[in-house]
Chimera marker file (.cmm) of the C-alpha trace (Angstrom):
<marker_set name="trace">
<marker id="1" x="75.003" y="127.031" z="106.914" r="1" g="1" b="0" radius="0.5"/>
<marker id="2" x="76.677" y="123.818" z="106.092" r="1" g="1" b="0" radius="0.5"/>
<marker id="3" x="78.534" y="122.795" z="102.992" r="1" g="1" b="0" radius="0.5"/>
<marker id="4" x="75.581" y="120.563" z="102.155" r="1" g="1" b="0" radius="0.5"/>
<marker id="5" x="73.207" y="123.553" z="102.204" r="1" g="1" b="0" radius="0.5"/>
<marker id="6" x="75.554" y="125.502" z="99.945" r="1" g="1" b="0" radius="0.5"/>
<marker id="7" x="75.742" y="122.610" z="97.485" r="1" g="1" b="0" radius="0.5"/>
<marker id="8" x="71.974" y="122.266" z="97.500" r="1" g="1" b="0" radius="0.5"/>
<marker id="9" x="71.496" y="125.952" z="96.695" r="1" g="1" b="0" radius="0.5"/>
<marker id="10" x="74.110" y="125.748" z="93.937" r="1" g="1" b="0" radius="0.5"/>
<marker id="11" x="72.353" y="122.756" z="92.358" r="1" g="1" b="0" radius="0.5"/>
<marker id="12" x="68.998" y="124.539" z="92.566" r="1" g="1" b="0" radius="0.5"/>
<marker id="13" x="70.453" y="127.646" z="90.908" r="1" g="1" b="0" radius="0.5"/>
<marker id="14" x="72.043" y="125.551" z="88.154" r="1" g="1" b="0" radius="0.5"/>
<marker id="15" x="68.768" y="123.719" z="87.554" r="1" g="1" b="0" radius="0.5"/>
<marker id="16" x="66.901" y="127.028" z="87.255" r="1" g="1" b="0" radius="0.5"/>
<marker id="17" x="69.488" y="128.393" z="84.784" r="1" g="1" b="0" radius="0.5"/>
<marker id="18" x="69.381" y="125.191" z="82.719" r="1" g="1" b="0" radius="0.5"/>
<marker id="19" x="65.575" y="125.254" z="82.572" r="1" g="1" b="0" radius="0.5"/>
<marker id="20" x="65.538" y="128.893" z="81.519" r="1" g="1" b="0" radius="0.5"/>
<marker id="21" x="68.112" y="128.216" z="78.817" r="1" g="1" b="0" radius="0.5"/>
<marker id="22" x="66.110" y="125.233" z="77.511" r="1" g="1" b="0" radius="0.5"/>
<marker id="23" x="62.963" y="127.379" z="77.392" r="1" g="1" b="0" radius="0.5"/>
<marker id="24" x="64.729" y="130.142" z="75.463" r="1" g="1" b="0" radius="0.5"/>
<marker id="25" x="66.249" y="127.679" z="72.991" r="1" g="1" b="0" radius="0.5"/>
<marker id="26" x="62.854" y="126.066" z="72.390" r="1" g="1" b="0" radius="0.5"/>
<marker id="27" x="61.196" y="129.442" z="71.843" r="1" g="1" b="0" radius="0.5"/>
<marker id="28" x="63.931" y="130.435" z="69.389" r="1" g="1" b="0" radius="0.5"/>
<marker id="29" x="63.587" y="127.072" z="67.616" r="1" g="1" b="0" radius="0.5"/>
<marker id="30" x="59.863" y="127.649" z="67.266" r="1" g="1" b="0" radius="0.5"/>
<marker id="31" x="60.435" y="131.144" z="65.875" r="1" g="1" b="0" radius="0.5"/>
<marker id="32" x="62.869" y="129.726" z="63.321" r="1" g="1" b="0" radius="0.5"/>
<marker id="33" x="60.349" y="127.009" z="62.433" r="1" g="1" b="0" radius="0.5"/>
<marker id="34" x="57.665" y="129.635" z="61.947" r="1" g="1" b="0" radius="0.5"/>
<marker id="35" x="59.936" y="131.620" z="59.642" r="1" g="1" b="0" radius="0.5"/>
<marker id="36" x="60.772" y="128.469" z="57.663" r="1" g="1" b="0" radius="0.5"/>
<marker id="37" x="57.115" y="127.515" z="57.249" r="1" g="1" b="0" radius="0.5"/>
<marker id="38" x="56.102" y="131.086" z="56.409" r="1" g="1" b="0" radius="0.5"/>
<marker id="39" x="58.711" y="131.116" z="53.658" r="1" g="1" b="0" radius="0.5"/>
<marker id="40" x="57.255" y="127.932" z="52.201" r="1" g="1" b="0" radius="0.5"/>
<marker id="41" x="53.777" y="129.434" z="52.322" r="1" g="1" b="0" radius="0.5"/>
<marker id="42" x="54.926" y="132.694" z="50.723" r="1" g="1" b="0" radius="0.5"/>
<marker id="43" x="53.876" y="134.971" z="53.567" r="1" g="1" b="0" radius="0.5"/>
<marker id="44" x="54.853" y="138.639" z="53.751" r="1" g="1" b="0" radius="0.5"/>
<marker id="45" x="57.276" y="139.938" z="56.388" r="1" g="1" b="0" radius="0.5"/>
<marker id="46" x="54.431" y="141.064" z="58.657" r="1" g="1" b="0" radius="0.5"/>
<marker id="47" x="52.583" y="137.781" z="58.211" r="1" g="1" b="0" radius="0.5"/>
<marker id="48" x="55.815" y="135.874" z="58.881" r="1" g="1" b="0" radius="0.5"/>
<marker id="49" x="56.292" y="137.690" z="62.176" r="1" g="1" b="0" radius="0.5"/>
<marker id="50" x="52.718" y="136.985" z="63.256" r="1" g="1" b="0" radius="0.5"/>
<marker id="51" x="52.951" y="133.362" z="62.124" r="1" g="1" b="0" radius="0.5"/>
<marker id="52" x="56.212" y="132.799" z="64.020" r="1" g="1" b="0" radius="0.5"/>
<marker id="53" x="54.540" y="134.108" z="67.165" r="1" g="1" b="0" radius="0.5"/>
<marker id="54" x="51.613" y="131.731" z="66.621" r="1" g="1" b="0" radius="0.5"/>
<marker id="55" x="54.028" y="128.789" z="66.375" r="1" g="1" b="0" radius="0.5"/>
<marker id="56" x="55.621" y="129.825" z="69.670" r="1" g="1" b="0" radius="0.5"/>
<marker id="57" x="52.148" y="130.033" z="71.244" r="1" g="1" b="0" radius="0.5"/>
<marker id="58" x="51.184" y="126.616" z="69.863" r="1" g="1" b="0" radius="0.5"/>
<marker id="59" x="53.970" y="125.032" z="71.911" r="1" g="1" b="0" radius="0.5"/>
<marker id="60" x="52.107" y="125.886" z="75.119" r="1" g="1" b="0" radius="0.5"/>
<marker id="61" x="49.104" y="123.693" z="74.248" r="1" g="1" b="0" radius="0.5"/>
<marker id="62" x="50.627" y="120.444" z="75.511" r="1" g="1" b="0" radius="0.5"/>
<marker id="63" x="53.935" y="119.033" z="76.684" r="1" g="1" b="0" radius="0.5"/>
<marker id="64" x="56.374" y="117.985" z="73.995" r="1" g="1" b="0" radius="0.5"/>
<marker id="65" x="56.617" y="118.914" z="70.349" r="1" g="1" b="0" radius="0.5"/>
<marker id="66" x="53.465" y="117.249" z="69.026" r="1" g="1" b="0" radius="0.5"/>
<marker id="67" x="51.429" y="120.456" z="69.183" r="1" g="1" b="0" radius="0.5"/>
<marker id="68" x="54.017" y="122.332" z="67.107" r="1" g="1" b="0" radius="0.5"/>
<marker id="69" x="54.331" y="119.515" z="64.557" r="1" g="1" b="0" radius="0.5"/>
<marker id="70" x="50.550" y="119.296" z="64.244" r="1" g="1" b="0" radius="0.5"/>
<marker id="71" x="50.193" y="123.058" z="63.717" r="1" g="1" b="0" radius="0.5"/>
<marker id="72" x="52.973" y="123.310" z="61.147" r="1" g="1" b="0" radius="0.5"/>
<marker id="73" x="51.846" y="120.255" z="59.209" r="1" g="1" b="0" radius="0.5"/>
<marker id="74" x="48.226" y="121.386" z="59.165" r="1" g="1" b="0" radius="0.5"/>
<marker id="75" x="49.063" y="124.934" z="58.113" r="1" g="1" b="0" radius="0.5"/>
<marker id="76" x="51.494" y="123.843" z="55.405" r="1" g="1" b="0" radius="0.5"/>
<marker id="77" x="49.120" y="121.267" z="53.930" r="1" g="1" b="0" radius="0.5"/>
<marker id="78" x="46.232" y="123.759" z="54.023" r="1" g="1" b="0" radius="0.5"/>
<marker id="79" x="48.434" y="126.251" z="52.159" r="1" g="1" b="0" radius="0.5"/>
<marker id="80" x="49.038" y="123.692" z="49.420" r="1" g="1" b="0" radius="0.5"/>
<marker id="81" x="52.668" y="122.976" z="50.324" r="1" g="1" b="0" radius="0.5"/>
<marker id="82" x="53.810" y="119.395" z="49.636" r="1" g="1" b="0" radius="0.5"/>
<marker id="83" x="54.706" y="118.398" z="53.192" r="1" g="1" b="0" radius="0.5"/>
<marker id="84" x="54.638" y="115.357" z="55.451" r="1" g="1" b="0" radius="0.5"/>
<marker id="85" x="55.347" y="114.758" z="59.119" r="1" g="1" b="0" radius="0.5"/>
<marker id="86" x="58.879" y="113.461" z="58.489" r="1" g="1" b="0" radius="0.5"/>
<marker id="87" x="59.858" y="116.699" z="56.727" r="1" g="1" b="0" radius="0.5"/>
<marker id="88" x="58.408" y="118.785" z="59.552" r="1" g="1" b="0" radius="0.5"/>
<marker id="89" x="60.272" y="116.733" z="62.167" r="1" g="1" b="0" radius="0.5"/>
<marker id="90" x="63.508" y="117.042" z="60.180" r="1" g="1" b="0" radius="0.5"/>
<marker id="91" x="63.036" y="120.826" z="60.045" r="1" g="1" b="0" radius="0.5"/>
<marker id="92" x="62.324" y="120.812" z="63.786" r="1" g="1" b="0" radius="0.5"/>
<marker id="93" x="65.637" y="119.042" z="64.448" r="1" g="1" b="0" radius="0.5"/>
<marker id="94" x="67.546" y="121.366" z="62.124" r="1" g="1" b="0" radius="0.5"/>
<marker id="95" x="66.043" y="124.476" z="63.709" r="1" g="1" b="0" radius="0.5"/>
<marker id="96" x="66.723" y="123.138" z="67.219" r="1" g="1" b="0" radius="0.5"/>
<marker id="97" x="70.421" y="122.806" z="66.374" r="1" g="1" b="0" radius="0.5"/>
<marker id="98" x="70.441" y="126.288" z="64.840" r="1" g="1" b="0" radius="0.5"/>
<marker id="99" x="68.667" y="127.789" z="67.869" r="1" g="1" b="0" radius="0.5"/>
<marker id="100" x="71.176" y="126.175" z="70.225" r="1" g="1" b="0" radius="0.5"/>
<marker id="101" x="74.075" y="127.446" z="68.094" r="1" g="1" b="0" radius="0.5"/>
<marker id="102" x="72.648" y="130.986" z="68.036" r="1" g="1" b="0" radius="0.5"/>
<marker id="103" x="72.069" y="130.942" z="71.780" r="1" g="1" b="0" radius="0.5"/>
<marker id="104" x="75.605" y="129.773" z="72.528" r="1" g="1" b="0" radius="0.5"/>
<marker id="105" x="77.095" y="132.449" z="70.257" r="1" g="1" b="0" radius="0.5"/>
<marker id="106" x="74.973" y="135.089" z="72.000" r="1" g="1" b="0" radius="0.5"/>
<marker id="107" x="76.091" y="134.047" z="75.487" r="1" g="1" b="0" radius="0.5"/>
<link id1="1" id2="2" r="1" g="1" b="0" radius="0.2"/>
<link id1="2" id2="3" r="1" g="1" b="0" radius="0.2"/>
<link id1="3" id2="4" r="1" g="1" b="0" radius="0.2"/>
<link id1="4" id2="5" r="1" g="1" b="0" radius="0.2"/>
<link id1="5" id2="6" r="1" g="1" b="0" radius="0.2"/>
<link id1="6" id2="7" r="1" g="1" b="0" radius="0.2"/>
<link id1="7" id2="8" r="1" g="1" b="0" radius="0.2"/>
<link id1="8" id2="9" r="1" g="1" b="0" radius="0.2"/>
<link id1="9" id2="10" r="1" g="1" b="0" radius="0.2"/>
<link id1="10" id2="11" r="1" g="1" b="0" radius="0.2"/>
<link id1="11" id2="12" r="1" g="1" b="0" radius="0.2"/>
<link id1="12" id2="13" r="1" g="1" b="0" radius="0.2"/>
<link id1="13" id2="14" r="1" g="1" b="0" radius="0.2"/>
<link id1="14" id2="15" r="1" g="1" b="0" radius="0.2"/>
<link id1="15" id2="16" r="1" g="1" b="0" radius="0.2"/>
<link id1="16" id2="17" r="1" g="1" b="0" radius="0.2"/>
<link id1="17" id2="18" r="1" g="1" b="0" radius="0.2"/>
<link id1="18" id2="19" r="1" g="1" b="0" radius="0.2"/>
<link id1="19" id2="20" r="1" g="1" b="0" radius="0.2"/>
<link id1="20" id2="21" r="1" g="1" b="0" radius="0.2"/>
<link id1="21" id2="22" r="1" g="1" b="0" radius="0.2"/>
<link id1="22" id2="23" r="1" g="1" b="0" radius="0.2"/>
<link id1="23" id2="24" r="1" g="1" b="0" radius="0.2"/>
<link id1="24" id2="25" r="1" g="1" b="0" radius="0.2"/>
<link id1="25" id2="26" r="1" g="1" b="0" radius="0.2"/>
<link id1="26" id2="27" r="1" g="1" b="0" radius="0.2"/>
<link id1="27" id2="28" r="1" g="1" b="0" radius="0.2"/>
<link id1="28" id2="29" r="1" g="1" b="0" radius="0.2"/>
<link id1="29" id2="30" r="1" g="1" b="0" radius="0.2"/>
<link id1="30" id2="31" r="1" g="1" b="0" radius="0.2"/>
<link id1="31" id2="32" r="1" g="1" b="0" radius="0.2"/>
<link id1="32" id2="33" r="1" g="1" b="0" radius="0.2"/>
<link id1="33" id2="34" r="1" g="1" b="0" radius="0.2"/>
<link id1="34" id2="35" r="1" g="1" b="0" radius="0.2"/>
<link id1="35" id2="36" r="1" g="1" b="0" radius="0.2"/>
<link id1="36" id2="37" r="1" g="1" b="0" radius="0.2"/>
<link id1="37" id2="38" r="1" g="1" b="0" radius="0.2"/>
<link id1="38" id2="39" r="1" g="1" b="0" radius="0.2"/>
<link id1="39" id2="40" r="1" g="1" b="0" radius="0.2"/>
<link id1="40" id2="41" r="1" g="1" b="0" radius="0.2"/>
<link id1="41" id2="42" r="1" g="1" b="0" radius="0.2"/>
<link id1="42" id2="43" r="1" g="1" b="0" radius="0.2"/>
<link id1="43" id2="44" r="1" g="1" b="0" radius="0.2"/>
<link id1="44" id2="45" r="1" g="1" b="0" radius="0.2"/>
<link id1="45" id2="46" r="1" g="1" b="0" radius="0.2"/>
<link id1="46" id2="47" r="1" g="1" b="0" radius="0.2"/>
<link id1="47" id2="48" r="1" g="1" b="0" radius="0.2"/>
<link id1="48" id2="49" r="1" g="1" b="0" radius="0.2"/>
<link id1="49" id2="50" r="1" g="1" b="0" radius="0.2"/>
<link id1="50" id2="51" r="1" g="1" b="0" radius="0.2"/>
<link id1="51" id2="52" r="1" g="1" b="0" radius="0.2"/>
<link id1="52" id2="53" r="1" g="1" b="0" radius="0.2"/>
<link id1="53" id2="54" r="1" g="1" b="0" radius="0.2"/>
<link id1="54" id2="55" r="1" g="1" b="0" radius="0.2"/>
<link id1="55" id2="56" r="1" g="1" b="0" radius="0.2"/>
<link id1="56" id2="57" r="1" g="1" b="0" radius="0.2"/>
<link id1="57" id2="58" r="1" g="1" b="0" radius="0.2"/>
<link id1="58" id2="59" r="1" g="1" b="0" radius="0.2"/>
<link id1="59" id2="60" r="1" g="1" b="0" radius="0.2"/>
<link id1="60" id2="61" r="1" g="1" b="0" radius="0.2"/>
<link id1="61" id2="62" r="1" g="1" b="0" radius="0.2"/>
<link id1="62" id2="63" r="1" g="1" b="0" radius="0.2"/>
<link id1="63" id2="64" r="1" g="1" b="0" radius="0.2"/>
<link id1="64" id2="65" r="1" g="1" b="0" radius="0.2"/>
<link id1="65" id2="66" r="1" g="1" b="0" radius="0.2"/>
<link id1="66" id2="67" r="1" g="1" b="0" radius="0.2"/>
<link id1="67" id2="68" r="1" g="1" b="0" radius="0.2"/>
<link id1="68" id2="69" r="1" g="1" b="0" radius="0.2"/>
<link id1="69" id2="70" r="1" g="1" b="0" radius="0.2"/>
<link id1="70" id2="71" r="1" g="1" b="0" radius="0.2"/>
<link id1="71" id2="72" r="1" g="1" b="0" radius="0.2"/>
<link id1="72" id2="73" r="1" g="1" b="0" radius="0.2"/>
<link id1="73" id2="74" r="1" g="1" b="0" radius="0.2"/>
<link id1="74" id2="75" r="1" g="1" b="0" radius="0.2"/>
<link id1="75" id2="76" r="1" g="1" b="0" radius="0.2"/>
<link id1="76" id2="77" r="1" g="1" b="0" radius="0.2"/>
<link id1="77" id2="78" r="1" g="1" b="0" radius="0.2"/>
<link id1="78" id2="79" r="1" g="1" b="0" radius="0.2"/>
<link id1="79" id2="80" r="1" g="1" b="0" radius="0.2"/>
<link id1="80" id2="81" r="1" g="1" b="0" radius="0.2"/>
<link id1="81" id2="82" r="1" g="1" b="0" radius="0.2"/>
<link id1="82" id2="83" r="1" g="1" b="0" radius="0.2"/>
<link id1="83" id2="84" r="1" g="1" b="0" radius="0.2"/>
<link id1="84" id2="85" r="1" g="1" b="0" radius="0.2"/>
<link id1="85" id2="86" r="1" g="1" b="0" radius="0.2"/>
<link id1="86" id2="87" r="1" g="1" b="0" radius="0.2"/>
<link id1="87" id2="88" r="1" g="1" b="0" radius="0.2"/>
<link id1="88" id2="89" r="1" g="1" b="0" radius="0.2"/>
<link id1="89" id2="90" r="1" g="1" b="0" radius="0.2"/>
<link id1="90" id2="91" r="1" g="1" b="0" radius="0.2"/>
<link id1="91" id2="92" r="1" g="1" b="0" radius="0.2"/>
<link id1="92" id2="93" r="1" g="1" b="0" radius="0.2"/>
<link id1="93" id2="94" r="1" g="1" b="0" radius="0.2"/>
<link id1="94" id2="95" r="1" g="1" b="0" radius="0.2"/>
<link id1="95" id2="96" r="1" g="1" b="0" radius="0.2"/>
<link id1="96" id2="97" r="1" g="1" b="0" radius="0.2"/>
<link id1="97" id2="98" r="1" g="1" b="0" radius="0.2"/>
<link id1="98" id2="99" r="1" g="1" b="0" radius="0.2"/>
<link id1="99" id2="100" r="1" g="1" b="0" radius="0.2"/>
<link id1="100" id2="101" r="1" g="1" b="0" radius="0.2"/>
<link id1="101" id2="102" r="1" g="1" b="0" radius="0.2"/>
<link id1="102" id2="103" r="1" g="1" b="0" radius="0.2"/>
<link id1="103" id2="104" r="1" g="1" b="0" radius="0.2"/>
<link id1="104" id2="105" r="1" g="1" b="0" radius="0.2"/>
<link id1="105" id2="106" r="1" g="1" b="0" radius="0.2"/>
<link id1="106" id2="107" r="1" g="1" b="0" radius="0.2"/>
</marker_set>
């Protein structure tokens, strides 16, 4: 093997680790978002757990965050919570920072 082959394998391994870390941070962010929204809707602990899982699942519908924003906004409005898209996006940003912080502390 050449040095070039070794570098290529190292870059591939780093890319795979970075992608896995990004996936885990996004999943944690979505769980935190689900817990936040469940609190606003007054859900029980069991309902909060189930709702957080549904928010994580919603992220697999399409690329990007639009599916999560749409779900949260729809659910919150349907529950009678005074909410708009800007507040949901602000919560998304806050929870993303928190998820990243938690992940870095864990590592």
